[in-house]
Each structure stands twice: as C-alpha cells, then as structure tokens.
C-alpha positions in Angstrom: 39.5 35.6 15.3 41.2 33.2 12.9 38.6 30.5 13.8 35.8 33.0 13.2 37.1 33.9 9.8 37.6 30.3 8.8 34.1 29.5 9.9 32.7 32.4 8.0 34.5 31.4 4.9 33.3 27.8 5.2 29.7 29.0 5.7 30.0 31.2 2.7 31.3 28.3 0.6 28.5 26.1 1.7 26.0 28.8 0.8 27.6 29.3 -2.6 27.7 25.5 -3.2 24.0 25.2 -2.2 23.1 28.0 -4.6 25.1 26.3 -7.3 23.3 22.9 -6.7 19.9 24.6 -6.6 20.6 26.4 -9.9 21.9 23.2 -11.5 18.8 21.3 -10.5 16.6 24.2 -11.6 18.1 23.9 -15.1 17.5 20.2 -15.1 13.9 20.6 -14.1 13.4 23.1 -16.9 15.0 20.8 -19.5 13.6 17.4 -18.3 10.3 18.4 -16.8 8.8 21.8 -17.3 9.4 22.0 -21.1 8.8 18.3 -21.7 5.6 18.1 -23.8 4.3 15.3 -21.4 4.3 17.8 -18.5 3.3 21.1 -20.1 -0.4 20.7 -19.2 0.2 19.1 -15.9 0.7 20.4 -12.3 4.1 19.3 -10.9 5.7 19.4 -7.5 9.3 18.5 -6.7 11.2 18.5 -3.4 14.8 17.3 -2.9 16.2 17.3 0.6 19.6 16.3 2.1 19.0 14.9 5.6 22.7 15.2 6.6 22.6 19.0 6.4 18.9 19.4 7.1 18.6 21.5 3.9 16.4 21.4 0.9 18.4 21.3 -2.3 15.4 22.2 -4.4 11.7 23.0 -4.2 9.3 23.5 -7.0 5.7 23.8 -5.6 6.9 21.6 -2.8 4.3 23.1 -0.4 1.3 22.7 -2.8 -1.2 19.9 -2.4 -1.4 17.1 -4.9 -3.4 13.8 -5.2 -0.6 11.3 -4.4 -2.1 8.0 -5.5 -0.2 5.1 -4.0 2.4 7.4 -2.3 -0.3 7.4 0.3 1.0 4.0 1.3 4.1 5.7 2.7 2.4 7.0 5.9 0.5 3.7 6.1 3.8 1.8 6.0 5.4 4.1 8.5 2.5 3.5 11.0 2.8 -0.3 10.5 6.6 -0.2 11.0 6.1 1.7 14.2 3.1 0.0 15.7 2.6 -3.5 14.4 5.8 -4.9 16.0 8.0 -7.7 14.6 5.1 -10.0 13.8 1.5 -9.5 12.8 -1.2 -10.2 15.5 -3.7 -12.5 13.7 -6.1 -13.3 16.4 -6.9 -12.5 20.0 -8.4 -15.6 21.7 -9.9 -16.8 24.9 -10.4 -20.4 25.7 -13.4 -20.6 28.0 -13.1 -24.4 28.4 -16.1 -25.5 26.3 -15.8 -22.8 23.7 -13.0 -21.0 21.9 -13.7 -17.2 21.5 -11.8 -15.5 18.7 -11.4 -11.8 17.8 -9.8 -11.0 14.5 -7.4 -8.0 13.9 -7.8 -7.4 10.2 -4.7 -9.5 9.3 -4.7 -9.8 5.5 -2.4 -12.9 5.4 -5.0 -15.5 6.5 -5.0 -18.2 3.8 -3.5 -15.7 1.4 -1.6 -17.6 -1.3 1.5 -15.5 -0.8 2.0 -17.1 2.7 2.3 -20.9 2.8 2.9 -20.9 6.5 -0.6 -20.4 8.1 -0.3 -20.4 11.9 -3.8 -19.0 12.4 -5.4 -21.6 10.2 -3.5 -24.4 11.9 -4.6 -23.1 15.3 -8.2 -23.0 14.4 -8.0 -26.3 12.6 -6.6 -28.1 15.7 -9.3 -26.9 18.0 -12.0 -29.5 18.9 -14.2 -26.9 20.5 -17.0 -24.8 19.1 -15.5 -21.5 17.8 -17.2 -18.1 18.2 -15.8 -15.3 16.1 -16.5 -11.7 17.2 -16.4 -9.0 14.6 -17.9 -6.2 16.7 -14.8 -4.0 16.5 -15.3 -3.5 12.7 -16.5 0.0 12.2 -15.8 0.4 8.4 -17.3 0.0 5.0 -16.1 -2.7 2.6 -14.8 0.1 0.3 -12.7 3.2 1.2 -13.8 6.8 1.2 -13.8 8.2 -2.4 -13.1 4.9 -4.2 -14.5 4.7 -7.7 -17.7 2.5 -7.3 -17.3 0.8 -10.7 -13.9 -0.6 -9.7 -15.6 -3.1 -7.4 -15.0 -6.1 -9.7 -11.3 -5.2 -10.4 -8.5 -7.1 -8.6 -6.9 -4.0 -7.2 -10.1 -3.0 -5.2 -10.5 -6.1 -3.0 -13.0 -5.4 -0.3 -11.9 -4.7 3.3 -13.1 -6.8 6.2 -12.5 -7.6 9.9 -11.1 -11.1 9.0 -10.0 -11.3 5.4 -9.7 -14.8 4.0 -7.9 -15.8 0.7 -7.1 -12.1 0.3 -10.9 -11.6 -0.3 -10.2 -12.6 -3.8 -11.6 -15.4 -6.1 -8.9 -16.9 -8.4 -10.2 -18.3 -11.7 -8.1 -20.2 -14.2 -9.6 -21.9 -17.2 -8.5 -25.5 -18.0 -10.1 -27.4 -20.8 -13.4 -25.5 -20.3 -13.4 -26.5 -16.6 -12.4 -23.4 -14.6 -10.3 -24.0 -11.6 -11.7 -21.8 -8.8 -10.0 -20.9 -5.5 -11.5 -20.9 -3.0 -13.5 -23.9 -4.3 -16.5 -22.7 -2.2 -17.3 -20.3 -5.1 -17.0 -22.9 -7.9 -20.7 -23.3 -8.5 -21.0 -19.5 -8.7 -18.6 -19.2 -11.6 -20.3 -19.4 -15.1 -18.9 -19.3 -18.6 -20.7 -16.9 -20.9 -22.7 -19.4 -23.0 -23.0 -17.0 -26.0 -19.3 -17.4 -26.8 -17.0 -20.3 -27.7 -16.4 -22.2 -24.5 -12.9 -23.3 -25.6 -11.7 -19.7 -25.5 -10.8 -17.8 -22.4 -9.8 -14.1 -22.1 -9.4 -13.9 -18.4 -12.2 -11.4 -18.1 -14.4 -12.1 -15.0 -17.3 -10.0 -14.0 -19.0 -10.1 -10.6 -22.5 -9.0 -9.8 -22.4 -5.9 -7.6 -23.8 -7.2 -4.4 -23.6 -10.9 -4.8 -21.1 -13.5 -5.5 -22.1 -14.5 -9.0 -19.1 -14.5 -11.4 -19.3 -14.6 -15.3 -16.2 -15.5 -17.3 -16.0 -13.7 -20.6 -14.4 -16.0 -23.2 -12.8 -14.4 -26.3 -9.2 -15.8 -26.6 -7.7 -19.3 -26.8 -5.0 -18.3 -24.3 -5.4 -19.9 -20.9 -5.4 -17.1 -18.4 -5.6 -16.5 -14.6 -7.7 -13.8 -13.0 -8.3 -12.4 -9.6 -11.7 -10.9 -8.8 -12.9 -9.5 -5.4 -15.7 -11.4 -3.8 -18.5 -9.7 -1.9 -17.8 -9.8 1.8 -20.1 -10.0 4.8 -20.3 -12.1 7.9 -22.4 -14.8 6.2 -19.8 -15.2 3.4 -17.0 -15.3 6.0 -18.8 -17.9 8.1 -19.5 -20.1 5.1 -15.9 -19.9 3.9 -14.5 -20.7 7.3 -16.9 -23.6 7.7 -16.1 -24.9 4.2 -12.3 -24.6 4.7 -12.0 -25.8 8.3 -14.8 -28.4 7.9 -16.3 -27.4 11.2 -19.1 -25.1 12.4 -18.1 -21.6 13.4 -20.5 -19.0 14.6 -20.1 -15.2 14.3 -21.1 -12.6 16.8 -21.1 -9.0 15.7 -22.4 -7.5 19.0 -20.0 -5.7 21.3 -19.3 -7.4 24.6 -16.8 -7.1 27.4 -14.9 -9.8 29.2 -12.5 -9.7 32.1 -10.9 -12.9 31.0 -7.3 -12.6 29.8 -7.0 -12.8 26.0 -4.0 -14.5 24.3 -2.5 -13.3 21.0 -1.7 -15.6 18.1 0.9 -14.1 15.6 0.9 -15.0 12.0 3.7 -13.6 9.8 6.8 -11.4 10.2 5.5 -7.9 9.7 8.0 -7.0 7.0 7.2 -10.1 5.0 3.8 -8.4 4.4 5.1 -4.8 4.1 7.6 -5.8 1.3 4.9 -7.0 -1.2 2.7 -4.2 0.0 5.2 -1.7 -1.2 6.9 -3.6 -4.1 3.7 -4.4 -6.0 1.7 -1.5 -4.4 -0.8 -3.9 -3.0 -4.0 -1.9 -2.1 -5.6 -4.7 -0.1 -2.5 -5.1 2.1 -2.3 -1.4 2.6 -6.0 -1.0 3.6 -5.9 -3.9 6.0 -2.6 -2.7 7.4 -4.0 0.7 8.4 -7.0 -1.0 9.9 -4.6 -3.3 11.9 -2.9 -0.2 13.3 -6.3 1.2 14.2 -7.2 -2.1 16.0 -3.8 -2.0 17.8 -4.0 1.6 19.0 -7.7 2.3 19.3 -9.3 -1.1 19.8 -11.5 -0.5 16.7 -11.0 -0.8 13.0 -11.8 2.7 11.6 -9.9 4.7 9.0 -11.1 8.1 10.1 -10.3 7.6 13.7 -6.8 6.2 13.2 -5.9 8.8 10.6 -7.0 11.6 12.9 -4.9 10.0 15.7 -1.8 9.7 13.5 -2.1 13.3 12.2 -2.3 14.6 15.8 0.7 12.5 17.0 3.3 11.0 14.6 2.5 13.3 11.7 1.7 16.5 13.6 4.9 18.2 12.3 4.1 17.7 8.6 4.7 20.9 6.7 1.2 20.9 5.2 -1.5 19.1 7.0 -2.7 16.4 4.6 -6.2 15.5 3.7 -5.9 11.7 4.2 -8.8 9.3 3.9 -7.6 5.7 3.1 -4.6 3.4 3.5 -3.8 2.7 -0.1 -4.3 5.9 -2.1 -7.1 4.5 -4.3 -9.1 7.6 -3.4 -8.8 10.9 -5.3 -9.7 12.6 -2.1 -6.2 12.2 -0.6 -4.1 15.4 -0.7 -0.4 15.6 0.3 2.5 17.9 -0.6 5.9 16.8 -1.8 7.4 18.3 1.4 5.0 16.1 3.4 6.4 13.0 1.8 10.0 14.2 2.4 9.2 14.6 6.1 7.6 11.2 6.3 10.5 9.5 4.6 13.0 11.4 6.8 11.1 10.1 9.9 11.1 6.6 8.5 14.9 6.8 8.1 15.5 8.2 11.5 13.2 5.8 13.3 13.9 2.6 11.5 17.2 2.9 9.6 18.0 2.4 5.9 18.7 -1.3 6.2 15.1 -2.0 7.1 13.8 0.5 4.5 15.9 -1.1 1.7 14.2 -4.4 2.4 10.7 -2.9 2.2 10.9 -0.4 -0.7 11.6 -1.3 -4.3 14.9 -0.4 -5.9 15.6 0.0 -9.6 14.6 -2.9 -11.8 12.3 -4.4 -9.1 8.7 -4.0 -8.0 6.7 -1.2 -9.5 10.0 0.3 -10.9 11.1 -2.9 -12.5 11.2 -1.2 -15.9 13.0 2.0 -14.6 16.2 3.0 -12.8 17.9 -0.2 -13.7 21.3 1.5 -13.9 20.6 2.8 -10.4 19.6 -0.4 -8.7 20.8 -0.3 -5.2 21.1 3.5 -5.2 17.4 4.4 -5.3 14.6 3.2 -3.1 11.1 4.5 -3.6 7.3 4.2 -3.9 5.4 4.9 -7.1 1.8 6.1 -7.4 -0.5 6.0 -10.4 -4.1 7.0 -10.9 -5.9 8.6 -13.9 -4.0 11.8 -14.5 -1.6 11.2 -11.6 2.0 10.0 -11.5 4.0 10.1 -8.2 7.4 8.9 -7.1 9.0 9.5 -3.8 11.9 7.9 -2.0 15.7 7.8 -1.2 18.6 8.5 -3.6 22.3 7.9 -3.2 24.3 10.3 -5.4 27.5 9.4 -7.2 29.3 11.2 -4.4 27.4 9.0 -1.9 25.2 11.7 -0.6 21.8 10.5 0.7 18.9 12.5 -0.6 15.2 12.3 0.0 13.0 13.3 -2.9 9.3 13.6 -3.8 7.9 14.2 -7.3 4.1 14.5 -7.7 2.5 15.1 -11.1 -1.3 15.8 -11.4 -3.7 16.5 -14.2 -1.5 15.3 -17.0 -3.4 14.3 -20.1 -0.9 12.1 -21.9 1.0 8.9 -21.3 1.9 7.9 -17.8 5.0 6.2 -19.2 6.2 9.5 -20.7 5.8 11.2 -17.3 7.7 8.4 -15.6 10.5 8.5 -18.2 10.8 12.3 -17.7 11.1 11.9 -14.0 13.6 9.0 -14.4 15.8 11.2 -16.6 15.7 14.0 -14.1 16.4 11.8 -11.0 19.3 10.1 -12.8 20.9 13.4 -13.7 20.6 14.6 -10.0 22.4 11.4 -9.0 25.1 11.6 -11.7 25.9 15.2 -11.2 26.1 15.2 -7.4 
C-alpha cells in the first residue's frame, strides 16, 4: 500500500511538473514568437520532446503540415546513415579481360574539390583497357520535382546525374582579365561581357539554359570566385572524362544484364560527405545521396521510388505522412510536420547515437548556424532550412540541467526578414535551455 501511495505521489508530481514546464514554454512562445512582429503574419509550428520520458513538453501546431526547406535533408541524412555503410560505393566494375565495364552509383565526390583523395579517379587512370561506362540505371531528371526553373544557373541548384564530376559545377575566378576555369574543358566556353570594362569582375556568371555557354558579367574591381552549374548529359560526361583521364571512354545507356561478378570500388568515408552536406546545407550532396540510397536498395536511381520505399518502411510510423519529393528541400512541394521531424531525429538518435550525430550536424557558431547559438555551442545540434517565406530549424538541445530535448520549429509564409525569424527562434530556444 505504501509503495502504491508513493508511486501515485511521484506520478502526480511528474504530471504537475510537466504541466508547469508546458505553461512556462507556452508563455515563452507567446512572448518570443507569437507576439513578435516578425511572426505575426506567419504560420508557425513548434514541437519539443523529451526522449528520456517519451513525452512532449510542448506542441503548437505540431501536427500541421509546413514547407520544411532544407530540413528535408534530415530524412535524407537518416537514410544515408542507415544504408550507405561506412564508405561510399563509387563504382561497380567488371574486368572482362579486354575491356573494363563500369557502373556509377551517383557518388557526388568524384573529382569534387572538397576531396583531395580520389580513389575512383586513380583506379580509372591506372587502367590500360578500354572503359565502357553504363548509365542505364539513371531514371531521373537533372532537376528535382518542383524546383524553380530559373534557379538553373545558381550554384545551389547543381544538376543531378548518374556520375557527377567536379560537383557538376564550373568554377570561375578572374585573374588579370584571364579567367581561371575549372574544369579547364570549359575554358573556351567562358566569355567576358565585352560591353563592360574587362578589368572589372563582379563574380556574376550566367549560363545559357540548355548549353554550356557561360558569360561573366563584369562590374566591380574585386577579384571574385564563382560556381555555376554546367549542363549535364552523357556527351558532356564523356567529354569531361576523356579530357581529364586523357583516354577514350565510351558510354552505354542501354540496360543490360550480366552474370559476371561485379566488384565495388569505395571512394570516401560516408560521414566525410554527410558532414558538409548538413553543415553547409549542400543541396547537390543531398540530392545525390538520396539517389545513392535508391541505387543501393532498388538498383535504380529514382527519387519517387526510393521515397515511396522509405515512407513504407523506415518512416512508416511518422505521425503525419509527409509529402516528400526531393532529397534537398529545394522544392516547395515538400510538406512535413514538426512532429515528423521530432520522430525522425529520435530514430536517428536511437539508431546511430549522439556521438555520430554531433559529428554530422552543426552546433552553435558553425555551419549554417555560425552566426547563432554561439553561447550554446556544444549544447545544440541542428539543421536549418530557408526558402522564400520559409525558416526552419530542428535538432537536439541539452538543457542547463542536462536534459536532452528534441525540437522542431517550422515557420511558413512570413513576409519579413529571415534574420528576424531566426533571432526570435534563437531567443526562444535559448530560454528553453536556460530555464530547464
């Protein structure tokens, strides 16, 4: 009887404590968010969850759908952490004796400037045999579903492909009116606008929509470096490989079957790609990552098929079934709820542990939150998201009392400054940490 009474009292205290915390957070939301002029015209969703107790501390429209922007990279990252293994598979290959047959996997690190060690390049470069590259498992478009078409020339919308090379980006840096171009294959396709002073360089580079013709707009004396997506197809890939490897490579895009064993060549540690993906919110890495998961699980590179598979398996228990269309969150078609992201982050913690998560997600003062949460560095780990009218931030928070919380804040349809929205969320999150 005494044990029963003690247990009842303890449960009552927990209930009252939970109510108290909820009321406290509710007041903070009112003061820092709902009555903040930056948020008044916006739609806002907030969920805060304590995994140790399995209880939500607070929900405000946590079950409503929002455009999540780059928070979409969280389910992409989870899938990669689970299915891509310790190292990225760069190529499947079969050495027939007189010919080397290659099948790419969508690995975005091939000849990417972030990765000085290039095992795939070295492997292809050493081969003395004719190389046949098969891209038949590519079942996608170069751009994602719902992407803004006029972003095609912007660095953050690099085209997707079966075998990315140089990040599918042309780098241009002006030097004494002689632009340095990487890859050099495109050098003769880069032109300075002759109507302007050729000693000036603004860094503005425009590409023609369906061809690799680049125009540098010159308006400033400051030397500048730009990144512009190049137009991808098999002919461009073949020419780039031939130019870089100095050997003839043929491409076959027709499906075929072989009973011969295929070997796998690995390129980079998986987390060495996931960290920059999440820290700088790299859309290209995210898109190719989801396609690599598709290749690994389904044997084809197709967003719709892999998303459908993941929603029916790993993410079948999400509170609200998302409308999920791409790997990066560039599309306004994506719809998730705050409670969806809490659930995904909780799965990430349970399946992979906080040590690995802390290596991949940005903390205060780093990555996309380098200007925020500096006082909380090492106590907050999260993923931001920004589109026109959209600000998102979801992640993990250690409170002053060392309680681990999972949170998601999604703001849509604001008509003001994204910086003001971020500052309001920062103030709110910091108060939750300091008062608990």
